[in-house]
DRENMI-698306 format. One record per residue: residue number from 1; residue in three letters; z, x, y negated of N, C-alpha, C, O in turn; chain. Coordinates in nm, 4 decimals, always signed. Layout:
BEGIN
(NUM ALA (Z X Y) (Z X Y) (Z X Y) (Z X Y) A)
...
//
This chain:
BEGIN
(1 MET (+0.0000 +0.0843 +0.1189) (+0.0000 +0.0000 +0.0000) (+0.0000 +0.0884 -0.1247) (+0.0665 +0.1919 -0.1300) A)
(2 LYS (-0.0748 +0.0456 -0.2221) (-0.0781 +0.1136 -0.3512) (+0.0228 +0.0452 -0.4435) (+0.0582 -0.0710 -0.4239) A)
(3 LYS (+0.0679 +0.1190 -0.5436) (+0.1652 +0.0668 -0.6382) (+0.1003 +0.0583 -0.7763) (+0.0193 +0.1433 -0.8133) A)
(4 PHE (+0.1370 -0.0459 -0.8524) (+0.0764 -0.0703 -0.9833) (+0.1834 -0.1081 -1.0847) (+0.2806 -0.1761 -1.0517) A)
(5 ILE (+0.1645 -0.0632 -1.2084) (+0.2473 -0.1144 -1.3168) (+0.1634 -0.2170 -1.3909) (+0.0466 -0.1939 -1.4222) A)
(6 VAL (+0.2250 -0.3295 -1.4178) (+0.1598 -0.4398 -1.4876) (+0.2220 -0.4460 -1.6261) (+0.3438 -0.4590 -1.6390) A)
(7 LEU (+0.1398 -0.4369 -1.7295) (+0.1877 -0.4396 -1.8672) (+0.1442 -0.5693 -1.9332) (+0.0273 -0.6077 -1.9283) A)
(8 TYR (+0.2403 -0.6356 -1.9949) (+0.2143 -0.7608 -2.0645) (+0.2043 -0.7315 -2.2139) (+0.2960 -0.6739 -2.2724) A)
(9 ALA (+0.0936 -0.7708 -2.2752) (+0.0728 -0.7507 -2.4186) (+0.0672 -0.8855 -2.4879) (+0.0135 -0.9825 -2.4344) A)
(10 ALA (+0.1239 -0.8902 -2.6084) (+0.1250 -1.0144 -2.6859) (+0.1340 -0.9796 -2.8342) (+0.1762 -0.8696 -2.8699) A)
(11 PRO (+0.0943 -1.0728 -2.9203) (+0.0972 -1.0440 -3.0637) (+0.2392 -1.0343 -3.1204) (+0.2590 -0.9769 -3.2275) A)
(12 ILE (+0.3382 -1.0900 -3.0496) (+0.4785 -1.0789 -3.0917) (+0.5631 -1.0471 -2.9693) (+0.5250 -1.0801 -2.8570) A)
(13 ASP (+0.6782 -0.9829 -2.9905) (+0.7609 -0.9482 -2.8750) (+0.8357 -1.0705 -2.8232) (+0.8397 -1.1750 -2.8881) A)
(14 ALA (+0.8941 -1.0554 -2.7064) (+0.9590 -1.1671 -2.6367) (+1.0729 -1.2270 -2.7174) (+1.0919 -1.3486 -2.7157) A)
(15 MET (+1.1487 -1.1448 -2.7877) (+1.2608 -1.1963 -2.8658) (+1.2103 -1.2838 -2.9804) (+1.2671 -1.3897 -3.0070) A)
(16 GLN (+1.1040 -1.2405 -3.0483) (+1.0456 -1.3213 -3.1548) (+0.9909 -1.4517 -3.0991) (+1.0044 -1.5574 -3.1609) A)
(17 GLN (+0.9292 -1.4435 -2.9822) (+0.8721 -1.5622 -2.9194) (+0.9805 -1.6659 -2.8910) (+0.9579 -1.7859 -2.9061) A)
(18 MET (+1.0974 -1.6191 -2.8501) (+1.2051 -1.7104 -2.8111) (+1.2881 -1.7591 -2.9291) (+1.3634 -1.8556 -2.9156) A)
(19 ASP (+1.2756 -1.6933 -3.0463) (+1.3498 -1.7390 -3.1631) (+1.3188 -1.8853 -3.1906) (+1.2025 -1.9253 -3.1948) A)
(20 GLY (+1.4215 -1.9632 -3.2089) (+1.4036 -2.1046 -3.2391) (+1.3827 -2.1918 -3.1173) (+1.3761 -2.3141 -3.1299) A)
(21 SER (+1.3720 -2.1317 -2.9986) (+1.3556 -2.2113 -2.8769) (+1.4903 -2.2661 -2.8326) (+1.5934 -2.2003 -2.8465) A)
(22 THR (+1.4879 -2.3852 -2.7800) (+1.6101 -2.4437 -2.7260) (+1.6385 -2.3809 -2.5901) (+1.5520 -2.3157 -2.5316) A)
(23 SER (+1.7587 -2.4008 -2.5409) (+1.7946 -2.3521 -2.4071) (+1.7015 -2.4106 -2.3024) (+1.6612 -2.3422 -2.2084) A)
(24 GLU (+1.6676 -2.5375 -2.3195) (+1.5779 -2.6044 -2.2245) (+1.4390 -2.5414 -2.2267) (+1.3783 -2.5221 -2.1214) A)
(25 GLU (+1.3881 -2.5092 -2.3455) (+1.2559 -2.4463 -2.3568) (+1.2562 -2.3069 -2.2946) (+1.1604 -2.2681 -2.2276) A)
(26 LYS (+1.3640 -2.2318 -2.3169) (+1.3757 -2.0989 -2.2569) (+1.3803 -2.1098 -2.1047) (+1.3157 -2.0326 -2.0338) A)
(27 GLU (+1.4571 -2.2063 -2.0557) (+1.4681 -2.2272 -1.9107) (+1.3334 -2.2663 -1.8507) (+1.2969 -2.2185 -1.7433) A)
(28 GLU (+1.2604 -2.3522 -1.9192) (+1.1289 -2.3955 -1.8709) (+1.0311 -2.2778 -1.8673) (+0.9524 -2.2654 -1.7734) A)
(29 GLY (+1.0359 -2.1910 -1.9698) (+0.9506 -2.0734 -1.9714) (+0.9819 -1.9797 -1.8563) (+0.8908 -1.9251 -1.7940) A)
(30 MET (+1.1091 -1.9607 -1.8276) (+1.1481 -1.8741 -1.7161) (+1.1145 -1.9374 -1.5820) (+1.0874 -1.8664 -1.4852) A)
(31 LYS (+1.1160 -2.0687 -1.5752) (+1.0812 -2.1376 -1.4501) (+0.9386 -2.1008 -1.4080) (+0.9130 -2.0733 -1.2907) A)
(32 ALA (+0.8469 -2.1004 -1.5035) (+0.7080 -2.0649 -1.4735) (+0.6991 -1.9205 -1.4224) (+0.6235 -1.8922 -1.3294) A)
(33 TRP (+0.7750 -1.8307 -1.4823) (+0.7749 -1.6910 -1.4373) (+0.8338 -1.6797 -1.2973) (+0.7813 -1.6057 -1.2142) A)
(34 MET (+0.9413 -1.7516 -1.2703) (+1.0051 -1.7440 -1.1387) (+0.9138 -1.8025 -1.0303) (+0.9104 -1.7519 -0.9182) A)
(35 GLU (+0.8401 -1.9087 -1.0638) (+0.7445 -1.9650 -0.9683) (+0.6336 -1.8639 -0.9393) (+0.5929 -1.8471 -0.8243) A)
(36 TRP (+0.5846 -1.7964 -1.0444) (+0.4831 -1.6933 -1.0238) (+0.5394 -1.5829 -0.9350) (+0.4736 -1.5406 -0.8399) A)
(37 ALA (+0.6610 -1.5355 -0.9649) (+0.7233 -1.4283 -0.8869) (+0.7338 -1.4681 -0.7400) (+0.7041 -1.3873 -0.6520) A)
(38 ALA (+0.7752 -1.5904 -0.7128) (+0.7874 -1.6376 -0.5747) (+0.6513 -1.6393 -0.5058) (+0.6421 -1.6098 -0.3866) A)
(39 SER (+0.5466 -1.6731 -0.5788) (+0.4129 -1.6801 -0.5194) (+0.3600 -1.5419 -0.4808) (+0.2691 -1.5311 -0.3986) A)
(40 CYS (+0.4164 -1.4361 -0.5398) (+0.3721 -1.2992 -0.5103) (+0.4335 -1.2450 -0.3822) (+0.3809 -1.1504 -0.3235) A)
(41 GLY (+0.5433 -1.3032 -0.3384) (+0.6088 -1.2534 -0.2173) (+0.6421 -1.1059 -0.2291) (+0.6921 -1.0608 -0.3322) A)
(42 GLY (+0.6142 -1.0304 -0.1229) (+0.6452 -0.8888 -0.1187) (+0.5578 -0.8017 -0.2064) (+0.5825 -0.6816 -0.2171) A)
(43 ASN (+0.4557 -0.8590 -0.2700) (+0.3717 -0.7808 -0.3604) (+0.4427 -0.7480 -0.4914) (+0.4054 -0.6531 -0.5603) A)
(44 LEU (+0.5449 -0.8262 -0.5260) (+0.6199 -0.8008 -0.6482) (+0.7380 -0.7107 -0.6146) (+0.8346 -0.7544 -0.5521) A)
(45 VAL (+0.7298 -0.5852 -0.6562) (+0.8325 -0.4861 -0.6266) (+0.9491 -0.4996 -0.7244) (+1.0654 -0.4921 -0.6849) A)
(46 ASP (+0.9168 -0.5196 -0.8525) (+1.0163 -0.5311 -0.9588) (+0.9599 -0.6257 -1.0634) (+0.8550 -0.5988 -1.1218) A)
(47 MET (+1.0289 -0.7362 -1.0872) (+0.9802 -0.8321 -1.1861) (+0.9746 -0.7683 -1.3245) (+0.8954 -0.8106 -1.4087) A)
(48 GLY (+1.0573 -0.6674 -1.3489) (+1.0555 -0.5978 -1.4767) (+1.1432 -0.6663 -1.5791) (+1.2384 -0.7366 -1.5453) A)
(49 ASN (+1.1089 -0.6445 -1.7057) (+1.1861 -0.6973 -1.8174) (+1.0965 -0.7156 -1.9382) (+0.9897 -0.6553 -1.9478) A)
(50 PRO (+1.1419 -0.8009 -2.0318) (+1.0749 -0.8039 -2.1618) (+1.1012 -0.6715 -2.2339) (+1.2013 -0.6047 -2.2078) A)
(51 LEU (+1.0124 -0.6349 -2.3230) (+1.0268 -0.5129 -2.4025) (+1.0107 -0.5455 -2.5501) (+0.9417 -0.6409 -2.5862) A)
(52 ALA (+1.0748 -0.4659 -2.6355) (+1.0627 -0.4849 -2.7805) (+1.0800 -0.3504 -2.8494) (+1.1213 -0.2524 -2.7874) A)
(53 ASN (+1.0482 -0.3469 -2.9768) (+1.0713 -0.2300 -3.0614) (+0.9997 -0.1057 -3.0094) (+1.0582 +0.0025 -3.0059) A)
(54 GLY (+0.8744 -0.1202 -2.9694) (+0.7970 -0.0060 -2.9212) (+0.7787 +0.0990 -3.0289) (+0.7494 +0.0669 -3.1441) A)
(55 THR (+0.7960 +0.2243 -2.9912) (+0.7834 +0.3365 -3.0841) (+0.6791 +0.4334 -3.0314) (+0.6767 +0.4650 -2.9125) A)
(56 ARG (+0.5946 +0.4797 -3.1192) (+0.4904 +0.5763 -3.0852) (+0.5335 +0.7128 -3.1367) (+0.5634 +0.7283 -3.2551) A)
(57 ILE (+0.5369 +0.8117 -3.0480) (+0.5729 +0.9485 -3.0844) (+0.4489 +1.0342 -3.0624) (+0.3884 +1.0299 -2.9553) A)
(58 VAL (+0.4115 +1.1109 -3.1622) (+0.2893 +1.1919 -3.1533) (+0.3241 +1.3402 -3.1640) (+0.4338 +1.3758 -3.2071) A)
(59 PRO (+0.2290 +1.4279 -3.1241) (+0.2542 +1.5718 -3.1375) (+0.2974 +1.6060 -3.2801) (+0.2451 +1.5508 -3.3770) A)
(60 GLY (+0.3915 +1.6958 -3.2912) (+0.4428 +1.7332 -3.4222) (+0.5634 +1.6509 -3.4632) (+0.6238 +1.6759 -3.5675) A)
(61 GLY (+0.5992 +1.5513 -3.3801) (+0.7196 +1.4731 -3.4061) (+0.7002 +1.3481 -3.4882) (+0.7980 +1.2816 -3.5222) A)
(62 GLY (+0.5771 +1.3137 -3.5213) (+0.5547 +1.1909 -3.5969) (+0.5974 +1.0681 -3.5178) (+0.5766 +1.0607 -3.3967) A)
(63 ILE (+0.6566 +0.9728 -3.5868) (+0.7051 +0.8500 -3.5235) (+0.6538 +0.7301 -3.6032) (+0.6597 +0.7279 -3.7261) A)
(64 ALA (+0.6034 +0.6307 -3.5302) (+0.5558 +0.5082 -3.5938) (+0.5769 +0.3923 -3.4978) (+0.6077 +0.4125 -3.3803) A)
(65 GLU (+0.5603 +0.2722 -3.5479) (+0.5677 +0.1549 -3.4613) (+0.4505 +0.1591 -3.3646) (+0.3390 +0.1952 -3.4024) A)
(66 SER (+0.4758 +0.1222 -3.2408) (+0.3705 +0.1193 -3.1403) (+0.2615 +0.0210 -3.1810) (+0.2896 -0.0865 -3.2340) A)
(67 GLU (+0.1381 +0.0591 -3.1556) (+0.0241 -0.0277 -3.1850) (-0.0205 -0.1072 -3.0636) (-0.1061 -0.1948 -3.0763) A)
(68 THR (+0.0355 -0.0791 -2.9449) (-0.0139 -0.1413 -2.8227) (+0.0417 -0.2804 -2.7981) (-0.0179 -0.3565 -2.7219) A)
(69 LYS (+0.1521 -0.3161 -2.8588) (+0.2121 -0.4490 -2.8452) (+0.2448 -0.4852 -2.7005) (+0.2272 -0.5995 -2.6583) A)
(70 VAL (+0.2927 -0.3861 -2.6253) (+0.3406 -0.4128 -2.4894) (+0.4729 -0.4864 -2.5022) (+0.5653 -0.4386 -2.5679) A)
(71 THR (+0.4817 -0.6037 -2.4389) (+0.6005 -0.6882 -2.4532) (+0.6778 -0.7046 -2.3233) (+0.7790 -0.7747 -2.3196) A)
(72 GLY (+0.6308 -0.6404 -2.2167) (+0.7017 -0.6488 -2.0897) (+0.6245 -0.5774 -1.9812) (+0.5124 -0.5312 -2.0024) A)
(73 PHE (+0.6872 -0.5688 -1.8628) (+0.6231 -0.5019 -1.7503) (+0.6727 -0.5615 -1.6199) (+0.7772 -0.6264 -1.6150) A)
(74 SER (+0.5967 -0.5386 -1.5157) (+0.6355 -0.5647 -1.3773) (+0.5791 -0.4514 -1.2927) (+0.4892 -0.3796 -1.3365) A)
(75 VAL (+0.6315 -0.4353 -1.1725) (+0.5783 -0.3386 -1.0770) (+0.5351 -0.4169 -0.9539) (+0.6113 -0.4968 -0.8996) A)
(76 MET (+0.4118 -0.3927 -0.9108) (+0.3573 -0.4634 -0.7960) (+0.3015 -0.3635 -0.6954) (+0.2746 -0.2480 -0.7284) A)
(77 GLN (+0.2846 -0.4105 -0.5719) (+0.2183 -0.3300 -0.4701) (+0.1170 -0.4180 -0.3978) (+0.1369 -0.5382 -0.3799) A)
(78 ALA (+0.0079 -0.3541 -0.3570) (-0.0976 -0.4268 -0.2870) (-0.1934 -0.3254 -0.2270) (-0.1869 -0.2063 -0.2576) A)
(79 ALA (-0.2807 -0.3729 -0.1427) (-0.3804 -0.2859 -0.0814) (-0.4846 -0.2403 -0.1834) (-0.5453 -0.1343 -0.1676) A)
(80 SER (-0.5055 -0.3219 -0.2898) (-0.6083 -0.2881 -0.3877) (-0.5750 -0.3479 -0.5247) (-0.4939 -0.4397 -0.5371) A)
(81 ARG (-0.6403 -0.2927 -0.6259) (-0.6281 -0.3452 -0.7626) (-0.6756 -0.4911 -0.7665) (-0.6175 -0.5740 -0.8365) A)
(82 GLU (-0.7804 -0.5210 -0.6919) (-0.8350 -0.6569 -0.6900) (-0.7318 -0.7579 -0.6394) (-0.7253 -0.8705 -0.6887) A)
(83 GLU (-0.6516 -0.7173 -0.5413) (-0.5467 -0.8058 -0.4902) (-0.4427 -0.8340 -0.5982) (-0.3972 -0.9474 -0.6127) A)
(84 VAL (-0.4053 -0.7320 -0.6731) (-0.3093 -0.7513 -0.7831) (-0.3698 -0.8435 -0.8890) (-0.3032 -0.9348 -0.9377) A)
(85 ILE (-0.4943 -0.8196 -0.9238) (-0.5609 -0.9033 -1.0249) (-0.5638 -1.0489 -0.9800) (-0.5418 -1.1390 -1.0609) A)
(86 THR (-0.5903 -1.0725 -0.8539) (-0.5889 -1.2098 -0.8016) (-0.4507 -1.2732 -0.8176) (-0.4406 -1.3904 -0.8537) A)
(87 LEU (-0.3451 -1.1976 -0.7914) (-0.2087 -1.2496 -0.8061) (-0.1726 -1.2772 -0.9515) (-0.0835 -1.3577 -0.9789) A)
(88 LEU (-0.2405 -1.2116 -1.0444) (-0.2122 -1.2283 -1.1871) (-0.3009 -1.3326 -1.2549) (-0.2805 -1.3644 -1.3720) A)
(89 LYS (-0.3976 -1.3850 -1.1833) (-0.4979 -1.4756 -1.2409) (-0.4366 -1.5931 -1.3181) (-0.4817 -1.6253 -1.4280) A)
(90 ASP (-0.3356 -1.6561 -1.2615) (-0.2743 -1.7725 -1.3258) (-0.1340 -1.7412 -1.3773) (-0.0468 -1.8281 -1.3782) A)
(91 HIS (-0.1129 -1.6184 -1.4196) (+0.0192 -1.5759 -1.4665) (+0.0598 -1.6543 -1.5920) (-0.0233 -1.6753 -1.6803) A)
(92 PRO (+0.1861 -1.6978 -1.6015) (+0.2305 -1.7764 -1.7173) (+0.2218 -1.7013 -1.8501) (+0.2149 -1.7644 -1.9556) A)
(93 HIS (+0.2221 -1.5687 -1.8474) (+0.2107 -1.4926 -1.9722) (+0.0797 -1.5258 -2.0448) (+0.0749 -1.5277 -2.1678) A)
(94 LEU (-0.0243 -1.5516 -1.9687) (-0.1557 -1.5782 -2.0284) (-0.1674 -1.7178 -2.0888) (-0.2639 -1.7474 -2.1593) A)
(95 ALA (-0.0696 -1.8032 -2.0612) (-0.0794 -1.9433 -2.1038) (-0.0211 -1.9723 -2.2419) (-0.0561 -2.0740 -2.3019) A)
(96 TRP (+0.0651 -1.8880 -2.2933) (+0.1357 -1.9277 -2.4158) (+0.0674 -1.8895 -2.5448) (+0.1003 -1.9460 -2.6491) A)
(97 ASN (-0.0280 -1.7946 -2.5428) (-0.0944 -1.7534 -2.6660) (-0.2311 -1.6949 -2.6296) (-0.2401 -1.6152 -2.5363) A)
(98 PRO (-0.3373 -1.7325 -2.7009) (-0.4699 -1.6822 -2.6660) (-0.4864 -1.5316 -2.6885) (-0.5824 -1.4724 -2.6391) A)
(99 ASP (-0.3942 -1.4690 -2.7622) (-0.4022 -1.3252 -2.7860) (-0.3245 -1.2433 -2.6828) (-0.3162 -1.1210 -2.6944) A)
(100 CYS (-0.2679 -1.3097 -2.5822) (-0.1953 -1.2388 -2.4770) (-0.2938 -1.1738 -2.3801) (-0.4067 -1.2200 -2.3632) A)
(101 ALA (-0.2489 -1.0666 -2.3176) (-0.3313 -0.9977 -2.2181) (-0.2385 -0.9313 -2.1168) (-0.1203 -0.9093 -2.1432) A)
(102 ILE (-0.2943 -0.9003 -2.0018) (-0.2224 -0.8273 -1.8979) (-0.3078 -0.7080 -1.8582) (-0.4283 -0.7212 -1.8365) A)
(103 GLU (-0.2445 -0.5908 -1.8489) (-0.3124 -0.4698 -1.8018) (-0.2518 -0.4280 -1.6692) (-0.1313 -0.4416 -1.6479) A)
(104 VAL (-0.3351 -0.3776 -1.5810) (-0.2920 -0.3283 -1.4505) (-0.3290 -0.1804 -1.4419) (-0.4447 -0.1429 -1.4610) A)
(105 HIS (-0.2284 -0.0964 -1.4129) (-0.2504 +0.0474 -1.3993) (-0.1971 +0.0931 -1.2646) (-0.0833 +0.0632 -1.2286) A)
(106 GLU (-0.2797 +0.1654 -1.1906) (-0.2398 +0.2142 -1.0588) (-0.1555 +0.3413 -1.0706) (-0.1889 +0.4323 -1.1463) A)
(107 TYR (-0.0469 +0.3460 -0.9952) (+0.0312 +0.4696 -0.9839) (-0.0568 +0.5711 -0.9124) (-0.1228 +0.5379 -0.8139) A)
(108 LEU (-0.0578 +0.6923 -0.9606) (-0.1307 +0.8012 -0.8940) (-0.0304 +0.9058 -0.8461) (+0.0764 +0.9212 -0.9053) A)
(109 PRO (-0.0640 +0.9770 -0.7403) (+0.0290 +1.0798 -0.6926) (+0.0382 +1.1940 -0.7933) (-0.0587 +1.2283 -0.8610) A)
(110 LEU (+0.1586 +1.2519 -0.8007) (+0.1752 +1.3691 -0.8849) (+0.0994 +1.4857 -0.8235) (+0.1007 +1.5020 -0.7015) A)
(111 PRO (+0.0333 +1.5671 -0.9052) (-0.0365 +1.6839 -0.8511) (+0.0599 +1.7716 -0.7705) (+0.1721 +1.7983 -0.8135) A)
(112 GLY (+0.0151 +1.8149 -0.6554) (+0.0965 +1.9006 -0.5710) (+0.1858 +1.8249 -0.4747) (+0.2555 +1.8870 -0.3945) A)
(113 ASN (+0.1857 +1.6932 -0.4804) (+0.2687 +1.6125 -0.3887) (+0.1835 +1.5455 -0.2851) (+0.2353 +1.4737 -0.1996) A)
//
């Protein structure tokens, strides 16, 4: 099995998205994620977490706000990238805003290992 990191991108971070939401709305949003997680079975290695306050560090020590807008991650495993993409097809992250996206990156072995 290959391992993949799944990155969730959105125009605003998860905390901003949830601002002003009622407990019921937050619970309903998590219900969709939990249903997706259950549908993945053993392919979902780590559901991950929401992310916020991304910082970009560049050579020379420059620091700026991240431009990638990564708002969360998960770790998945599958025989192929296509299998992971199929599992992500109806992911709830894609439903809440048309500017949302999901990226899939395959773990590669470290050189010499």
